DRENSEMAR-419696 format. One record per residue: residue number from 0; z, y, x of N, C-alpha, C, O in turn. Coordinates in Angstrom, 1 decimal, always signed. Layout:
<rs>
+--------+--------+--------+--------+--------+--------+--------+--------+--------+--------+--------+--------+--------+
| kolvex |    n.z |    n.y |    n.x |   ca.z |   ca.y |   ca.x |    c.z |    c.y |    c.x |    o.z |    o.y |    o.x |
+--------+--------+--------+--------+--------+--------+--------+--------+--------+--------+--------+--------+--------+
|    NUM |      Z |      Y |      X |      Z |      Y |      X |      Z |      Y |      X |      Z |      Y |      X |
...
+--------+--------+--------+--------+--------+--------+--------+--------+--------+--------+--------+--------+--------+
</rs>
This chain:
<rs>
+--------+--------+--------+--------+--------+--------+--------+--------+--------+--------+--------+--------+--------+
| kolvex |    n.z |    n.y |    n.x |   ca.z |   ca.y |   ca.x |    c.z |    c.y |    c.x |    o.z |    o.y |    o.x |
+--------+--------+--------+--------+--------+--------+--------+--------+--------+--------+--------+--------+--------+
|      0 |  +71.8 |  +76.5 | +105.7 |  +72.1 |  +77.2 | +106.3 |  +73.0 |  +78.0 | +106.2 |  +73.2 |  +78.3 | +105.0 |
|      1 |  +74.2 |  +78.8 | +107.2 |  +75.0 |  +79.1 | +106.6 |  +74.4 |  +81.2 | +106.3 |  +73.5 |  +81.7 | +107.0 |
|      2 |  +74.9 |  +81.7 | +105.5 |  +74.7 |  +83.2 | +104.8 |  +75.7 |  +84.5 | +105.3 |  +76.5 |  +84.1 | +106.2 |
|      3 |  +75.8 |  +85.5 | +105.0 |  +77.2 |  +86.0 | +105.6 |  +77.3 |  +87.1 | +104.2 |  +76.7 |  +88.2 | +104.1 |
|      4 |  +78.2 |  +86.4 | +103.2 |  +78.3 |  +88.4 | +102.6 |  +79.2 |  +89.3 | +102.7 |  +80.4 |  +89.6 | +102.7 |
|      5 |  +78.4 |  +89.7 | +102.9 |  +79.5 |  +91.5 | +103.0 |  +80.0 |  +92.5 | +102.1 |  +79.4 |  +93.0 | +101.1 |
|      6 |  +81.0 |  +92.7 | +102.4 |  +82.1 |  +92.7 | +101.2 |  +82.1 |  +94.1 | +101.3 |  +81.5 |  +94.6 | +102.2 |
|      7 |  +83.0 |  +95.4 | +100.1 |  +83.5 |  +96.2 | +100.4 |  +84.0 |  +96.9 |  +98.9 |  +83.2 |  +97.1 |  +98.0 |
|      8 |  +85.5 |  +97.2 |  +98.7 |  +86.4 |  +96.6 |  +97.7 |  +87.2 |  +98.4 |  +98.1 |  +87.8 |  +99.0 |  +99.1 |
|      9 |  +86.8 |  +98.7 |  +97.0 |  +87.7 | +100.3 |  +96.2 |  +88.5 | +100.3 |  +95.3 |  +88.0 | +100.4 |  +94.1 |
|     10 |  +89.9 | +100.1 |  +95.4 |  +91.2 | +100.0 |  +94.8 |  +91.2 | +101.0 |  +94.1 |  +91.4 | +100.8 |  +92.9 |
|     11 |  +91.0 | +102.1 |  +94.5 |  +91.1 | +103.7 |  +93.3 |  +90.2 | +104.0 |  +92.6 |  +90.3 | +104.6 |  +91.5 |
|     12 |  +89.2 | +103.5 |  +93.1 |  +88.4 | +104.5 |  +92.0 |  +87.0 | +104.1 |  +92.6 |  +86.7 | +103.8 |  +93.7 |
|     13 |  +85.8 | +104.2 |  +90.9 |  +84.3 | +104.4 |  +91.7 |  +83.2 | +105.7 |  +92.5 |  +82.7 | +106.7 |  +92.0 |
|     14 |  +83.0 | +105.0 |  +93.7 |  +82.1 | +106.5 |  +94.4 |  +81.1 | +106.7 |  +93.3 |  +80.7 | +105.9 |  +92.4 |
|     15 |  +80.6 | +107.9 |  +93.5 |  +79.9 | +108.5 |  +92.6 |  +77.9 | +107.7 |  +93.0 |  +77.8 | +107.2 |  +94.2 |
|     16 |  +77.2 | +107.6 |  +92.5 |  +76.0 | +106.9 |  +92.5 |  +75.3 | +106.9 |  +94.0 |  +74.7 | +106.0 |  +94.5 |
|     17 |  +75.7 | +108.2 |  +94.5 |  +74.6 | +107.7 |  +95.6 |  +75.5 | +107.4 |  +97.2 |  +75.2 | +107.3 |  +98.4 |
|     18 |  +77.2 | +107.4 |  +96.2 |  +78.5 | +106.8 |  +97.6 |  +77.8 | +105.4 |  +97.0 |  +77.4 | +104.8 |  +98.0 |
|     19 |  +77.6 | +104.7 |  +95.8 |  +77.3 | +103.4 |  +95.9 |  +76.0 | +102.4 |  +95.9 |  +75.9 | +101.2 |  +95.6 |
|     20 |  +74.9 | +103.6 |  +96.4 |  +74.6 | +103.5 |  +97.0 |  +73.5 | +103.1 |  +98.5 |  +72.4 | +102.7 |  +98.8 |
|     21 |  +74.9 | +103.7 |  +99.0 |  +74.4 | +104.2 | +100.9 |  +75.6 | +103.0 | +100.6 |  +75.3 | +102.2 | +101.5 |
|     22 |  +76.3 | +102.6 | +100.2 |  +77.5 | +101.4 | +100.5 |  +76.4 | +100.4 | +101.0 |  +76.2 |  +99.8 | +102.0 |
|     23 |  +75.7 | +100.5 |  +99.6 |  +75.1 |  +99.3 |  +99.4 |  +74.1 |  +98.7 | +101.3 |  +74.2 |  +97.8 | +102.1 |
|     24 |  +73.4 | +100.0 | +101.1 |  +71.8 |  +99.9 | +102.1 |  +73.2 | +100.1 | +103.4 |  +72.5 | +100.3 | +104.5 |
|     25 |  +74.3 | +100.2 | +103.7 |  +74.5 | +100.0 | +104.4 |  +75.3 |  +98.8 | +105.1 |  +75.8 |  +98.8 | +106.2 |
|     26 |  +75.4 |  +97.7 | +104.2 |  +75.8 |  +97.1 | +104.0 |  +74.7 |  +95.3 | +104.1 |  +75.0 |  +94.2 | +104.5 |
|     27 |  +73.3 |  +96.3 | +103.4 |  +72.2 |  +94.8 | +104.4 |  +72.1 |  +95.5 | +106.0 |  +72.4 |  +94.9 | +107.1 |
|     28 |  +71.7 |  +97.1 | +105.9 |  +71.8 |  +97.1 | +106.9 |  +72.5 |  +96.5 | +108.4 |  +72.0 |  +96.6 | +109.5 |
|     29 |  +73.5 |  +95.9 | +108.0 |  +74.7 |  +95.5 | +108.6 |  +74.4 |  +94.3 | +108.4 |  +75.4 |  +93.6 | +108.1 |
|     30 |  +73.1 |  +93.4 | +108.3 |  +73.1 |  +92.1 | +108.4 |  +73.6 |  +91.1 | +106.9 |  +73.4 |  +89.9 | +106.7 |
|     31 |  +74.1 |  +92.2 | +106.2 |  +74.1 |  +91.2 | +104.7 |  +73.7 |  +89.8 | +104.2 |  +73.9 |  +89.3 | +105.3 |
|     32 |  +73.4 |  +89.1 | +103.8 |  +72.8 |  +88.0 | +102.7 |  +72.4 |  +88.4 | +101.6 |  +71.4 |  +88.6 | +100.9 |
|     33 |  +73.6 |  +88.6 | +101.5 |  +74.8 |  +89.0 |  +99.5 |  +75.5 |  +90.4 | +100.3 |  +75.9 |  +90.8 | +101.4 |
|     34 |  +75.4 |  +90.7 |  +98.7 |  +76.2 |  +92.8 |  +98.8 |  +76.6 |  +92.1 |  +97.9 |  +76.2 |  +91.3 |  +97.1 |
|     35 |  +78.2 |  +92.8 |  +98.3 |  +78.9 |  +92.3 |  +96.9 |  +80.0 |  +93.9 |  +96.8 |  +80.5 |  +94.2 |  +98.0 |
|     36 |  +80.4 |  +94.7 |  +96.0 |  +80.7 |  +95.9 |  +96.0 |  +81.5 |  +95.6 |  +94.9 |  +81.0 |  +94.9 |  +93.9 |
|     37 |  +82.8 |  +96.0 |  +94.9 |  +83.5 |  +95.6 |  +93.7 |  +84.3 |  +98.1 |  +93.4 |  +83.7 |  +99.0 |  +93.9 |
|     38 |  +84.7 |  +98.1 |  +93.1 |  +85.4 |  +99.0 |  +92.5 |  +85.8 |  +99.7 |  +91.4 |  +84.8 |  +99.8 |  +90.7 |
|     39 |  +86.9 | +100.3 |  +90.8 |  +88.3 | +100.2 |  +90.1 |  +87.7 | +101.9 |  +89.3 |  +88.0 | +103.0 |  +89.6 |
|     40 |  +87.0 | +101.3 |  +88.5 |  +86.9 | +102.5 |  +87.3 |  +88.0 | +103.1 |  +86.5 |  +89.0 | +102.5 |  +86.2 |
|     41 |  +87.7 | +104.7 |  +85.9 |  +88.4 | +105.6 |  +85.8 |  +88.2 | +105.4 |  +84.0 |  +89.0 | +105.3 |  +83.0 |
|     42 |  +87.2 | +105.4 |  +84.2 |  +86.3 | +105.9 |  +82.4 |  +85.2 | +104.7 |  +82.7 |  +85.1 | +104.1 |  +83.8 |
|     43 |  +84.5 | +104.7 |  +81.6 |  +83.7 | +104.0 |  +81.0 |  +82.4 | +105.0 |  +81.8 |  +81.6 | +104.2 |  +82.3 |
|     44 |  +82.1 | +106.0 |  +82.1 |  +81.4 | +106.8 |  +83.0 |  +81.7 | +105.9 |  +84.3 |  +80.8 | +105.0 |  +84.3 |
|     45 |  +82.3 | +105.8 |  +85.1 |  +82.2 | +105.1 |  +86.4 |  +81.5 | +103.9 |  +86.2 |  +80.4 | +103.7 |  +86.8 |
|     46 |  +82.1 | +102.7 |  +85.1 |  +81.1 | +102.0 |  +84.9 |  +79.7 | +101.4 |  +85.0 |  +79.2 | +100.4 |  +85.5 |
|     47 |  +79.1 | +103.2 |  +83.8 |  +77.4 | +103.0 |  +83.6 |  +76.9 | +103.4 |  +84.9 |  +75.8 | +103.1 |  +85.2 |
|     48 |  +78.1 | +104.4 |  +86.0 |  +77.5 | +104.6 |  +86.9 |  +77.2 | +103.3 |  +88.6 |  +76.5 | +103.2 |  +89.7 |
|     49 |  +78.2 | +102.7 |  +87.9 |  +77.7 | +101.1 |  +88.7 |  +77.0 | +101.0 |  +88.2 |  +75.9 | +100.8 |  +88.8 |
|     50 |  +76.8 | +101.0 |  +86.9 |  +75.7 |  +99.4 |  +86.8 |  +74.2 |  +99.7 |  +87.5 |  +73.3 |  +99.0 |  +88.1 |
|     51 |  +74.4 | +101.6 |  +87.2 |  +72.9 | +102.7 |  +87.1 |  +72.5 | +102.2 |  +88.9 |  +71.5 | +101.6 |  +89.3 |
|     52 |  +73.6 | +102.6 |  +89.5 |  +73.0 | +102.3 |  +91.1 |  +73.2 | +100.8 |  +91.4 |  +73.0 | +100.6 |  +92.6 |
|     53 |  +73.4 | +100.0 |  +91.0 |  +73.5 |  +98.4 |  +91.4 |  +71.6 |  +97.8 |  +90.6 |  +70.8 |  +97.1 |  +91.1 |
|     54 |  +71.5 |  +98.5 |  +89.3 |  +69.8 |  +98.6 |  +89.0 |  +69.2 |  +99.1 |  +90.1 |  +68.4 |  +98.4 |  +90.7 |
|     55 |  +69.4 | +100.0 |  +90.3 |  +68.5 | +101.4 |  +90.8 |  +68.1 | +100.1 |  +92.5 |  +67.1 |  +99.5 |  +92.9 |
|     56 |  +69.4 | +100.2 |  +92.9 |  +69.4 |  +99.3 |  +94.3 |  +68.2 |  +98.2 |  +94.3 |  +67.1 |  +98.1 |  +94.9 |
|     57 |  +69.0 |  +97.0 |  +93.1 |  +68.9 |  +96.1 |  +93.0 |  +67.0 |  +95.5 |  +93.3 |  +66.5 |  +94.6 |  +94.0 |
|     58 |  +66.4 |  +97.0 |  +92.1 |  +65.0 |  +96.8 |  +92.7 |  +63.8 |  +96.9 |  +94.0 |  +62.6 |  +96.7 |  +94.1 |
|     59 |  +65.1 |  +97.6 |  +95.1 |  +64.4 |  +98.2 |  +96.1 |  +64.6 |  +96.7 |  +97.4 |  +63.9 |  +96.5 |  +98.4 |
|     60 |  +65.8 |  +95.9 |  +96.9 |  +65.9 |  +95.2 |  +97.6 |  +66.0 |  +93.8 |  +97.2 |  +66.9 |  +93.7 |  +96.4 |
|     61 |  +65.5 |  +92.9 |  +97.5 |  +65.8 |  +90.9 |  +97.9 |  +67.0 |  +90.4 |  +98.0 |  +67.3 |  +89.2 |  +97.8 |
|     62 |  +67.9 |  +91.4 |  +98.5 |  +69.2 |  +90.3 |  +98.5 |  +70.1 |  +90.1 |  +96.8 |  +69.6 |  +90.7 |  +95.9 |
|     63 |  +71.1 |  +89.2 |  +96.7 |  +71.9 |  +88.8 |  +95.8 |  +72.5 |  +90.2 |  +95.9 |  +72.5 |  +90.9 |  +96.8 |
|     64 |  +73.0 |  +90.3 |  +94.8 |  +74.1 |  +91.6 |  +94.9 |  +75.4 |  +90.9 |  +94.0 |  +75.3 |  +90.0 |  +93.1 |
|     65 |  +76.2 |  +91.3 |  +94.2 |  +77.3 |  +90.9 |  +93.6 |  +78.2 |  +92.4 |  +93.0 |  +79.0 |  +92.8 |  +93.8 |
|     66 |  +78.2 |  +93.1 |  +91.9 |  +78.0 |  +94.4 |  +91.5 |  +79.8 |  +94.9 |  +90.4 |  +79.7 |  +95.4 |  +89.3 |
|     67 |  +80.7 |  +94.7 |  +90.9 |  +82.2 |  +94.0 |  +90.2 |  +82.6 |  +96.2 |  +89.5 |  +82.8 |  +97.1 |  +90.3 |
|     68 |  +82.6 |  +96.2 |  +88.1 |  +84.1 |  +97.0 |  +88.3 |  +85.3 |  +96.5 |  +87.8 |  +85.2 |  +95.6 |  +86.9 |
|     69 |  +86.1 |  +96.6 |  +88.0 |  +87.8 |  +95.9 |  +88.0 |  +88.2 |  +96.0 |  +87.1 |  +87.6 |  +96.7 |  +86.3 |
|     70 |  +89.3 |  +95.2 |  +86.8 |  +89.7 |  +96.2 |  +85.3 |  +89.0 |  +95.5 |  +84.1 |  +87.9 |  +95.0 |  +83.9 |
|     71 |  +90.3 |  +95.8 |  +83.4 |  +89.7 |  +95.8 |  +81.7 |  +87.8 |  +96.1 |  +81.0 |  +87.0 |  +95.6 |  +80.3 |
|     72 |  +88.2 |  +97.6 |  +81.8 |  +86.8 |  +98.4 |  +81.4 |  +85.9 |  +97.1 |  +82.2 |  +85.1 |  +96.5 |  +81.4 |
|     73 |  +85.8 |  +96.7 |  +83.5 |  +84.3 |  +97.1 |  +84.0 |  +84.6 |  +95.3 |  +83.5 |  +83.9 |  +94.6 |  +84.3 |
|     74 |  +85.3 |  +94.5 |  +82.7 |  +85.1 |  +93.2 |  +82.5 |  +83.5 |  +92.9 |  +81.8 |  +83.5 |  +91.8 |  +81.4 |
|     75 |  +82.5 |  +93.4 |  +81.8 |  +81.2 |  +93.5 |  +80.7 |  +80.2 |  +93.1 |  +82.6 |  +79.1 |  +92.5 |  +82.6 |
|     76 |  +80.9 |  +93.5 |  +84.1 |  +80.3 |  +93.3 |  +85.1 |  +80.8 |  +91.6 |  +85.5 |  +80.2 |  +90.8 |  +86.2 |
|     77 |  +81.4 |  +91.5 |  +85.0 |  +82.0 |  +90.4 |  +84.9 |  +80.9 |  +89.3 |  +84.8 |  +80.3 |  +88.8 |  +85.8 |
|     78 |  +80.7 |  +88.9 |  +83.1 |  +80.6 |  +88.5 |  +82.4 |  +79.0 |  +88.5 |  +82.8 |  +78.5 |  +87.8 |  +83.7 |
|     79 |  +78.4 |  +89.4 |  +82.0 |  +77.2 |  +89.0 |  +82.5 |  +76.1 |  +90.6 |  +84.4 |  +75.3 |  +91.6 |  +84.6 |
|     80 |  +76.6 |  +89.9 |  +84.9 |  +75.9 |  +90.4 |  +86.3 |  +74.8 |  +90.8 |  +85.9 |  +74.6 |  +92.0 |  +85.9 |
|     81 |  +73.8 |  +89.8 |  +85.7 |  +72.2 |  +90.1 |  +85.2 |  +72.1 |  +90.9 |  +84.3 |  +70.9 |  +91.0 |  +84.2 |
|     82 |  +72.7 |  +91.6 |  +83.6 |  +72.7 |  +92.4 |  +82.5 |  +72.4 |  +94.1 |  +83.2 |  +71.6 |  +95.1 |  +82.8 |
|     83 |  +73.7 |  +93.6 |  +84.6 |  +74.6 |  +95.1 |  +84.6 |  +73.6 |  +95.2 |  +86.4 |  +74.2 |  +95.8 |  +87.3 |
|     84 |  +72.2 |  +94.7 |  +86.6 |  +72.0 |  +94.8 |  +88.3 |  +72.6 |  +93.6 |  +88.9 |  +71.8 |  +92.8 |  +89.5 |
|     85 |  +73.6 |  +93.3 |  +88.9 |  +74.3 |  +92.3 |  +89.6 |  +73.5 |  +90.8 |  +89.4 |  +73.2 |  +90.6 |  +88.2 |
|     86 |  +73.1 |  +89.7 |  +90.6 |  +72.6 |  +88.7 |  +90.7 |  +73.7 |  +87.5 |  +90.3 |  +73.8 |  +86.5 |  +89.6 |
|     87 |  +74.7 |  +88.3 |  +91.0 |  +76.2 |  +86.9 |  +90.1 |  +77.2 |  +87.8 |  +90.6 |  +77.2 |  +88.9 |  +91.2 |
|     88 |  +78.0 |  +87.0 |  +90.1 |  +79.4 |  +87.2 |  +89.6 |  +80.4 |  +86.4 |  +91.0 |  +80.1 |  +85.7 |  +91.9 |
|     89 |  +81.7 |  +87.0 |  +90.3 |  +82.6 |  +86.3 |  +91.4 |  +84.1 |  +86.1 |  +90.4 |  +84.7 |  +87.0 |  +89.9 |
|     90 |  +84.6 |  +84.6 |  +90.3 |  +85.3 |  +84.5 |  +89.6 |  +86.9 |  +83.8 |  +89.9 |  +86.6 |  +82.9 |  +90.7 |
|     91 |  +88.5 |  +83.7 |  +89.5 |  +89.1 |  +83.6 |  +90.3 |  +89.4 |  +81.7 |  +90.5 |  +89.2 |  +81.1 |  +89.4 |
|     92 |  +89.7 |  +81.1 |  +91.0 |  +89.4 |  +80.2 |  +91.9 |  +90.8 |  +79.4 |  +91.4 |  +90.9 |  +79.4 |  +90.2 |
|     93 |  +91.7 |  +78.9 |  +92.0 |  +93.3 |  +79.0 |  +91.7 |  +94.2 |  +79.7 |  +91.4 |  +95.1 |  +79.0 |  +90.8 |
|     94 |  +94.5 |  +81.1 |  +91.5 |  +94.3 |  +82.5 |  +90.9 |  +93.6 |  +83.2 |  +91.2 |  +92.9 |  +83.1 |  +92.2 |
|     95 |  +93.6 |  +84.5 |  +90.3 |  +93.3 |  +85.4 |  +90.6 |  +93.5 |  +86.5 |  +91.2 |  +94.4 |  +87.2 |  +90.6 |
|     96 |  +92.9 |  +87.2 |  +92.2 |  +93.4 |  +88.3 |  +93.0 |  +92.9 |  +89.5 |  +92.8 |  +93.0 |  +90.5 |  +93.6 |
|     97 |  +92.3 |  +89.6 |  +91.8 |  +91.9 |  +91.5 |  +91.5 |  +91.9 |  +91.5 |  +89.8 |  +91.9 |  +90.5 |  +89.0 |
|     98 |  +92.1 |  +93.0 |  +89.6 |  +92.4 |  +93.5 |  +88.1 |  +91.4 |  +92.7 |  +87.7 |  +90.4 |  +92.3 |  +88.3 |
|     99 |  +91.8 |  +92.3 |  +86.2 |  +90.2 |  +91.9 |  +85.3 |  +89.8 |  +90.7 |  +85.9 |  +89.8 |  +89.8 |  +85.0 |
|    100 |  +89.4 |  +90.1 |  +87.4 |  +89.2 |  +89.3 |  +87.1 |  +89.1 |  +87.5 |  +86.4 |  +90.2 |  +86.9 |  +86.7 |
|    101 |  +88.2 |  +86.5 |  +85.5 |  +88.1 |  +85.9 |  +84.4 |  +88.3 |  +84.6 |  +85.5 |  +88.3 |  +84.6 |  +86.8 |
|    102 |  +88.4 |  +84.0 |  +84.9 |  +87.9 |  +82.1 |  +85.8 |  +87.2 |  +81.6 |  +85.4 |  +87.0 |  +82.0 |  +84.2 |
|    103 |  +86.2 |  +80.5 |  +85.7 |  +84.9 |  +80.2 |  +85.5 |  +85.1 |  +79.3 |  +84.0 |  +84.3 |  +79.8 |  +83.1 |
|    104 |  +85.7 |  +78.5 |  +83.6 |  +85.7 |  +78.3 |  +82.5 |  +85.4 |  +79.7 |  +81.5 |  +84.3 |  +79.9 |  +80.8 |
|    105 |  +86.9 |  +80.9 |  +81.6 |  +86.3 |  +82.3 |  +80.3 |  +85.0 |  +82.8 |  +80.1 |  +84.3 |  +83.1 |  +79.2 |
|    106 |  +84.4 |  +82.6 |  +82.1 |  +82.8 |  +83.5 |  +82.1 |  +82.1 |  +82.6 |  +81.5 |  +81.1 |  +83.2 |  +81.2 |
|    107 |  +82.1 |  +81.1 |  +81.1 |  +81.6 |  +80.2 |  +81.2 |  +81.2 |  +80.2 |  +78.9 |  +80.3 |  +80.3 |  +78.1 |
|    108 |  +82.7 |  +79.9 |  +78.9 |  +82.9 |  +80.9 |  +77.4 |  +82.2 |  +81.8 |  +77.0 |  +81.2 |  +81.6 |  +76.4 |
|    109 |  +82.8 |  +83.3 |  +77.4 |  +82.6 |  +84.5 |  +76.5 |  +80.6 |  +84.5 |  +77.1 |  +80.2 |  +85.4 |  +76.4 |
|    110 |  +79.5 |  +83.8 |  +78.0 |  +78.5 |  +83.7 |  +78.2 |  +77.7 |  +83.1 |  +77.0 |  +76.8 |  +83.5 |  +76.2 |
|    111 |  +78.4 |  +81.9 |  +77.1 |  +78.2 |  +81.5 |  +75.6 |  +78.0 |  +82.8 |  +74.4 |  +76.9 |  +83.3 |  +74.0 |
|    112 |  +78.7 |  +82.9 |  +74.1 |  +79.1 |  +83.2 |  +73.3 |  +78.0 |  +84.7 |  +72.6 |  +77.6 |  +85.0 |  +71.6 |
|    113 |  +78.1 |  +85.3 |  +73.8 |  +77.3 |  +86.0 |  +74.2 |  +75.1 |  +86.1 |  +74.2 |  +74.3 |  +87.0 |  +74.0 |
|    114 |  +75.2 |  +84.7 |  +74.6 |  +73.5 |  +84.0 |  +74.1 |  +72.9 |  +84.3 |  +75.6 |  +71.8 |  +84.4 |  +76.1 |
|    115 |  +74.2 |  +84.3 |  +76.2 |  +73.1 |  +84.4 |  +77.9 |  +72.9 |  +83.2 |  +78.5 |  +72.1 |  +83.0 |  +79.4 |
|    116 |  +73.9 |  +82.0 |  +77.8 |  +73.7 |  +80.6 |  +78.4 |  +73.7 |  +79.7 |  +77.6 |  +73.5 |  +78.5 |  +78.0 |
+--------+--------+--------+--------+--------+--------+--------+--------+--------+--------+--------+--------+--------+
</rs>
């Protein structure tokens, strides 16, 4: 069965919590089977806002979610999506395509070090 991943990227900032929730809702209403949101945090508070919005939305929706705060500030959202409200992560394949993106090997190593796997 084919599934549709609906993705939204904001390479400039992290929207406020209400806007993040609205983006997830719009992606779900558009028929997305997997919801992917990537934002650019300017502060630790931005990362917290993404996590809070994702955790809250994930309680309402059965859809798998990918919620990434790009760059070094948000690397935890890539390593531990299960702790940050997401269902999945997104890793670099042949080459990195976004700030802070990690390879599968790096994610596995870091998850093992954090006793997540």
